[in-house]
N, C-alpha and C positions, 0 to 999 in steps of 0.2 A: 460469104463473110462480108463482102462489100455492101450488100443490101442491109444486113444487120447493122453495120456501122453507120450507114446512111440514116437508118431509122433512129438510132440512138442520137445522132447529131441533130436531126430535125426536132425531136422532142426536147432535147436539151436546149436548143435555140429558143423554142417557144417558152420553156420554163424560165429561162434567164430574162428574156425580153418581154414576156407577157403581152399586153395589148400593143406594144411597139414592134412586135414580130412582123417580119415580111411574109404575111400569110400566103400570098400567091406563090412565092418561092417555096415555102414549106409544103404547100399542097402538091406542087409539081414534084418536088424532091421525094415526098412520101409516096406519090403515085409511081414514080420510077422505081423506088426500092420495092414496092409491092409487085411490080412487074418482074423484077429480078428474082424476088423470093418465090413468086408463083412459078416461074420457069424452073427454078431449082427443085421445088416441090413436085412439079410434073415429072422431071427427070428421075426423081427418087420414088415416084409413084406414091406419094404421101397425100392421100385424098383430103384429109382434114386440113392440113396446112395449105393445100392448093385452094380449097374453098375459102378458108380464112383470108388468104391474100387476094383472091379474086373479089371478095367482098370489099377489101381495102382499096382495090383499084376503083370499084364503083363509088365508094365514099370519096375517094380522091377526085374523081371526075366531077362529082356533084360539088365538092368544095371549090374546085377550080372555077367552075361555072358560076358559083355564088360570088366568089371574090371579084371576078371580072364583070359582074352585074348582069349576066345573061339569065340567071334565075332570080 
């Protein structure tokens, strides 16, 4: 439940603040919640949700690297 609340919070933050959003914070926050949700999906043996959240971890890592200027 914590991961779901984190995801709702971060998307709400981006919706409210738009271009003024703290994008690095949002990417890090989303990546952490994807890790939490992936772990829960692995424990429940839910392959589809595990793959979905592993994808979001990859997207989050790319987003973080782009924000800090590494990519």
